[in-house]
N, C-alpha and C positions, 0 to 999 in steps of 0.2 A: 504494500500499500504506500504509494509515493507521498501522499499527503501526510501519512503518519510519520514517515522519515523526515518530511518537511518540518513538522512540529518538533520531532525529536532533535533535529538540527539546532533549533533555537533553544531548546532546553539544555543542550550540551554545550552551547557556545561559552557560557560562563566558565564551566569546568576546563574547557580548552584554554581559554585566555589566562586562567590562573596557573595552569600547569604547563604552559607552552615550553618553558625553559627546561622542565624536568622530564618531559615525555620521552619514553623509550621508543624504539622502532615499533614495538607491538602496540603501544599506546597510539602512535601516529596512525597506524593502520586502522585501529578501532574508531578513532574520531574521523577517519575518512570513509567510514562504512565498509571497509574492506575486511569483513569479519572472518572469512576463511584464513586470510593472511595473518590477521591478528591472533587467531587461535594457534597457528603454527609458531609464531614468534613467542607468544607467552609460554607455550609448552617447551620451546627451545631454551628460553631463559631459565625455566625451572630445571631442565636437564643439565644446563651448564652451571647450576648452583647459585644463580643470581637471586638476590632477595626480591621477592614479589610482595608488594603491599596488599593489604585488604582491598583497597580501591582497584588494584589491578586484577586481583582474583574476581572481583565483581565485574570488571570489564570482560574477563574471560567467560564468566557465566552468562553475561549479556550476549557475548558473541555466539556462544553455543545456542542460546535462546533464539537469536536472530537467524541462525542457519538451520533451525529445526531440530537440533540435537537436544531434545528436552531431558533425556536421561542424564547426560553430563551437566546440563544447566541446573537441574534440581539438585544434583549431587553437591555442586559447589555452593549454591545458595544455602542449602541446609547446613553444610559444614561451617560456613561463615556465621550463620545465624546461631549455631551452638556455642561458638567461642567468642562472639563479638556482638556489639549492638550497633554496628555501623549500617545495617541494612535499613534504608529508609522505607516509607510507605510504598513508594513506587516499586522498589525491588522486592519488597515483601510480596506484592501482588504478582510479580514475575515468578517468584519462587513457587507460589501456589499454582499459577498458570502452568508452570513446567510439570508439576505433579499431576495437574488435571490432564495435560497432554499425554502423559504416560498411563492414563486410566487408573490413577490412584486416588479416586474420589474419597474412599473410606479413610485413606491416610490424611487427606485434606481435612475431613470432618474431625478426625481425632486431633490433628494439630490445632484446629480452630478452638476445639474444646479446652485445650491446655492454655490457650492464649486469650480466652474469652474476656478475662478481666481487663485486658489491655486493648481490646478492640471495641469499636462502637457497637452498641446493641443493634442498631439498624443494619450494620454490615452482617452480623450474625443472622438476623432474621431474613435479610435479603438472600443470603446464601442458602440457608435451609429451605426457603420457599422455592427458589429456582432449581436447586438440586432435585427436589421432589417433583416439581412441575415438568422438568425435562425428562426425568426418569419415568414418569407415569404417562406422558404424552407419547404414544406409540406411532400414531399416524399423523404425518404433516398435513397441514391445511391444503385444500385444493384451490389453486390459483395459477394464473398465467404469468410467467416471467419471461421477458425477452430483452436481448441486448439491442440497444437502439442503433439505427444506421449512422447516427451522427458521431459515433466514437472514432477515435484515431489511434495510431500505434503508440501514442504517448498517453499521459495520464488525463483522463476526463472525469470530473467528479463534481459533487455538491450542486445538484440542480435546484432551481428555484422557479416557481410559476411566475410568469410575467405577462399579464393580460392574457392573450391567447397563444403565447409563445412560452419558451423555456429558456432561462438563463443558466449557464453552467461555467465551471472553471476548466481550463485546459492548459497543458504544457506543450501543445503542438508548436512547431517552429513558426515564428513570426519575424519578419525582417527587422522590425523595430525593437525586438526583444533580444537580449543577450542570453547566453547559455548560463544556467544556474548550476553551480558546482555540485551540490549534494545529489541531484537527480540526473544530471547530464542532459536535462531538457531545457527548453526555453523558460525564461521566468513566466510564471503563470499569468494568464489573461482571462478576461470574461468574455464569453460568447453568447450569442442569442440564436435560436433556431426555431423553426416552425414545428408545431405539434400536429401531426396528421390525424385523420379521423380514427385510425386504429390505435392511436396513442404513440406511434413511432415518432422519432425526432429527426427532422430532415433539414438540410441545407444550413449548417451552422456558419456564422460569420462573426468576426469581432464585433463586440457591442460598442457602437460608436457614441453612445450617450455618456460614456465614462471618460473622465479626464485622462490624458495620456501620461504614462510613466514608463521608464525603461525597466522598472523592477516589478515585483509581484503585485498583482491585484487579483483577488479570487473570492470564493465563497459568498456570492451575492445573495441578498434577500430583498425582494420587492414588497414593500408595504403598500398595499392597495389603497387604503384609506388616506394615507399621507401622500401617495404618489411619489414616493422617494425610494431610493435604493441604498441599502446599507451593504458594506463589503469591507474586506480587509485589504491592507496594502502595506508595502514596506515603508518603514520610517525613512523618509528622505526629504532633503531640501534641494529642489530642482533636480539636477542630474547626479546628485551625490547622496549615497546612503548615510544615514545618521547613526552614530554608534554611542554607546554609554562608555563609562570609564574603563570598563573591562573589554572593550572592543566588540561588544555585542550589538547586533542590529535586531530590532524587534519588529513585530507586526502591529499595526494600529487599525482601528475601525473608523471608516469614514462614511459620510452620507452625501449623496448627490441629489440635487433637486431636479425637477422637470426641466427647468431652464438651463441646466448644466452647472449651476453653482455648486461648488464642493466645500465641505467643511470637515475637519477632524472631529470626532466625538470622543473616542477613548484612545489616548496616546501617552505612552510612557516608555522611555528609552530602555528601562530595565524589565519591562513586562510585555509579553506578547498576548494579543487578543485574537480570537478566532471565532468563526461561525456566528455572525450576528443573526438574530431572529427578532422581529418586531411583532408583538401581540396587540392586535387592534383593540381587543376587548378591555385590556387592562392598561394599555399605554406603556407597557414595560418592554425594554429592550434586553433580550437574553443574549448571552455570548459565553464562549469558553475562554479561560485565562489561566496563566500559570503563576498566580500570586503565591508568595512565599507561605502564607498562612492557610493554604488550601489543604484538602484531605489527601491529595496524591499528586500526580503530574499536572494535568489540566483539570480544572473544575468548571462547572456551569454556574454562572452568576446572572443577576439581572440588575438593571437600574430603572428607576421610574423616570418617565420623560413627559414633556409637554410639547406636543407636535413634533416629536423626535428629538428635541433638545433635552439634554440630561439634567435631571433635577434631584438626584440623590447619589449617595455613595453606593458602590456595588454591594449587592447582597448575595452571599453564598447560598445555594439551594439546600445545603446541609447534607448530613451523612445518609439520608434516605435515598438521595440521588447520587451524590458524589461519593467516591470510594478511594482506596489507596492506589487505584489505577488511573487511567485517563478517561474523562468524560468529555464529549465534544458534540457538536451539531444538534442543538436543540430545535425542536419543531413542535408546535402545539396545534392540535386539531380536535374539535369536539370534546374539549375539556380533558384531553389526554396529552401528556408530554412524551414525545418521542426523542430519543437521543441515542448516541453510540457510546459504548464503554468496552474497555479491554479487561474488565474485572475477571478474576480467575474462574468464576462459576459459569462462564459462557461456553458457547460451542466452538468458537474460533478465536481469532485475535480481537478485533473490534466487532462486537455484536450490536444489533439494534434492540433497544428496550422500550417499553411503554409503561408509563406511570400515570394512573388516573388521578385527577384533582379531587381531593376530599372536600367535605362541606366546610371545613375550617380553613381551606386555602392550602393546606399541606398536600403532599403527594403520597399515594399508596405505594406499596412495594413495587418497584419496577419489575416487570416480567419480560423475560427473553421471548422475542417473537418466534423463536423456534426455527427448525430446519426448513429450508426453502428460501425464505428471506435471508436467514443467516446460514453461514457455511463454516467450513474449517478455516477460512481466510478472514478478510476484513470486509465489514459492511458499515456504511456511514452515509451521512448526507441524505437522510430519508425525508421525503415529503409525501403528502397524501391529501386527497380531497374526495368528496362524495358523501354519501350517507347510507343508512341501513336499508332504505327502500330501493335506491337506484344502484347500490354497490359502490365500491371504492376503487380508485386508481391512483397511481403515483409513480415515483421514481426513487432510486437510491444508487449509491456507488458501491462498487465491490472490485477486488482484485482476484476473485475466484478463477479457477482454471477455465479455459475456453474463451476468454475475452479477446478483444482486439488490441489492447494496450496494457499498460501498467495498472491503471484503475479505469474501469469502464462504468458507464451509466446504464442501468437496467430499468426497464419499465415493468409494472405489475398491474394486474387486475384481479379483484376478488369480490365475491358477493357479500361476505360476512365480515365482522370485525376481525382484524388481524390479531394473531397470537394464539397460543395454546388456551384451551377452554379453562376458565376459572369459575368459581362461584363467588359472586360478590353480592353482599346484602347490606342495605342501608335502611335506616328507619329512625324512630324516636320512641323513647320510653318516658311516659308522662304519668302524673297522678291525675285521676279522673275529675276531681272536684273543680280544680282551676286550670287543668290542661297545661300545667307547667312541667318542664323537663326535670328528670330526676338524676342527680349526680351519683357517681360511684356504683352504677349498676353493671354487673358482669354479663356480657353477651358472649355465649359460648357456642361453638360449633364442635360437635362430637361425632365420631363414627358410630356405627350401629352397635358396637361393643361398649359404648360409653367412654372411649378414650378421647381425651381433650385434643382437639386439632388446633384451635385458635381461640383467643379470648380478647375481647375489647371492653375497656372500662370507660363508661360514659363520663363526660364532663358536665358542667353546669346546665347546658341546654338539653341534656338528655339524648342528644343525637349520637348515632353510631354508624360506622361503615367498616365492614370487615370482609376479607377476601382470602380464599384458599384455593389451591389446585382443585379442579372439578372432581366431585364424587357423585355417584348416582344415588346414594342414600346418605342422609344426614339426620342427626338429632340437633335441634336448637333449643338451648336452655337459656333463660334470662332470669337472673336472680340478684337479690340484695337482701342482706340481713334485715329483719323486721318488716319485710314487704311481701306481697304476694309474688308468686313465681310463675314463669311460663315454661312449658316443656312440651315439645311436640316432635314427632318423627315425620320425615318427608321423603318421597321417592323422586325419581328423576323428573317426571312431568311436573310435580308440585314444586320442585326446586326451580325449574325453568320459569314457571309462572311467578314464583315468589321473588326471583331475581328482578323481574320487570316491575312488580307492584310494590316491592319493599314490604317491611313488617314493622308496623306501629303497635306498641303494646302499652296498655294501661296497668299500672301497678299500684295496688292499694297498700298503704302503711297499716301495720297491725294495729296501731293506735287509733286508726279510723273506724275499726270495727269492734273495738273493746270499750266497755264502760264498767263502772263499779256500781254494784248493787248488793246491799246486805254484806258489805265488807268483802265482796268476792269479785274477781275479774270475770265478767260474762260477755257473751256476744251481744252487740248492740242491735237488737231487733225490736220491732214494735210488739207491744203486748197483744196477745190474741186470746180468745175466750171460747171454750167449749160450751155447747148447749147445756142447760141445767140438767144435771144428772146423766149426761151423755159423755162418750169418749170418741165419738166419730170425728174424723178429720174433714171438716167442711172445706169449701173452696176458698173461703177467707183465710182459714188456718193454713191451707196448703200454700197460699201466696207468701206467708211469712216463713214457712218451712223451706220453700224454694230459695229464699234469700239466705237461709242458713246453708243450704247445699252449695250456693254460689260461694259463700265464704270458705267452705271446706275445700272447694276446688281451687280457690285462690291461695289457701294455706293448707295443703294436704297433710301437713305434720300436726294439725290441731288435734288435741285430745280433750274430749268433752265429757262432762257428767251432766245428764239431763235430770232436772228437778221439776216436779209439778206439785202445786199446792192448791188446796181448796179453802173456802171460808168455813166458818164454824156452824153454818146452817146444816142440819141433819146430824145423824149419828157419827161419832168419830170413827168407828170401824167402817161404816159405809163410805165415809169420805176418804179414808186411807185406801180402801180397795178401789174406789173410783179414780183417785189420783194415780194409782199404779197403772190402771188400765190406760189412762191418758198418757202417761209416760211411755208405756209400751207402744201405744199408737204413734206417738211422735218418733220413737226410735225406728219402728218398722217403716214408717213413711220415708225417713231419711235413707235407710238402707235400700229400700226398693227404688229409690230415685237418684242414686249416684253416690251416696256416702259410703265410706269403707268401715267395716267393723272395727278397724284400728282406730278410727276417729272417735268412737263412742265407748268410753270405758264403763259406763253404767247408766241405767235409767231408773230413777227412784221416785216413787210417789209418797210424799210426806203427809198427805191429807191436811188436817188442821193443826199439825204439830207446831208450825212456825208462823202463828198469826202476826201480822205486821203492826196491828194497832190494838185498840182496846175492845174490838168486837169479838170477844170470846163467847163461850157458851152462856146462854141466858142473858146476854147484854143486848139491849135493843140498839140497832144501828140502822141508819139509812142505807139504801141499796148501794150507793156509790162508795160507801165506806166498806161494806162487805166485799165489793168488787176489787178493792185494793189488795185483798188477800188471795185473789184468784190469779195465779201467775205460773208461767213456765220459764225456767232459767236454764241457760246453756253455759255452765260454768267451765272455764278454761283451766286445765290442770298443768299446762306446760308453757305458760306465757314467757317465762324467762328464757326458755330454749329458743323461742321464736324472735327474740329481739337481738 
């Protein structure tokens, strides 16, 4: 991948400038990208007994890595990692990439587990998710991929939609351009081509809307709403490249207006910027850069803009997107961020990933788009348009075998969303009275054996979004201590429907269904009354008992004692027998209509043993005073366990 070497060249320039006077012959080969020669010289130096520094050992490992000898590369990386802490994030990623290339994924997982406290939680989650996703996705998606006619024997990459045409970068020979050392091609320029009816790209020509320069200009992005083009170019003043104090030339981001007016947007002699992308909906300009405080080699950042003019400091997208490797080429479509990364859990070198935008503006776990779009080589510069109804089409760059040049542009067409199938669920957990979100609710996805697959803890708004590799059967559990719970099993069809509709759940606090009566914690239900001398469950009584059943479904761990009481009218033995019949009738109704026997510890009729007022035997009372003694209580025996 020539553009990858292009980026690597700028990352290494500082190292070269500092070490110029001390470089061995092997080092010089290494920094000239002559990796085979570097390997031979480093090994010769070792055979001759010369002292090899750790930096040179790492250069040797990198050389093996670049030439595809992953066994020797991983051997050296691991050896240095055991005896030194010199390996930075970028080479740490290469070490794991080397292990991945030699099919040692289990060894990678074991290694990650030992280093878990030193690595970002997001990196560990991303790795686990994508390892499982790629292992369980057996059949690649069905789509059409084609090598466009507009490719050349040189590098062609980074397409961008431009009205009804396509812009892209190329290193093909141009009379006005000089040869660029690291690649042996012409300095990169921007081309425009016609898009045919079948999606092919035809008749490319140098894009004349761009200001002329003898040096690099590439990776264009056309912002339709602004009618402006963002692109990268070599830092230069007129016909001379600009260098920092270490002799390093970097790449800047510029913007050109419809009238041809040009301005620099992001320019720093010590930092290179790559792959601008302007998001119309947010006004953000996304890009890749190699700032020193990043997570790896190049990270993806954004700045806020006003009509394209920068209004904020760069913001790193964080460890959910950025990794110890290189992340480049951001592109947003339909609330999904597409980008390329050479993180170790991919299929090849640079792979294309997709991360969905969550409700809070953060990104979900980036998923590898899988075989087809990605290969064992490098894929980057991905763009897409279309929708679920009409299908999708787009372009990307790759150096996979069978192309016409170093990097080629490929077109693709697909009917469905790109990427291996996942199950993504979003919704809201609220309390029913005021419809307010509930914080700290655990939303859990489990397999059919009850093993936890993924958990999400809600924040203050009660909203959640959770995603796992697709499974045809799942259990969903939503719980919080002291609240009602949700638990349900779903099959494939139900999961597909649920993924579209979402799942909103109302959760009742245990405090909302409990009240205190007679110094006891009881269910808060309305009083109901049996007909005088009867124990039949009437329709009015059934309504209240159905409410009890609802509470038991909300809190299946509830353990109740049913108590029924009469007034003092009638004989005490008769009243006790009557109240027992009523208690048994209540118990039977509950059991016959959904309650479990484990919910009901006992049902006891107390008759007139616990009169609430002074209306005892022989005392004249008005009817409403007698009625105060007619009651059924559902006494909670395990309230402390439920809170």
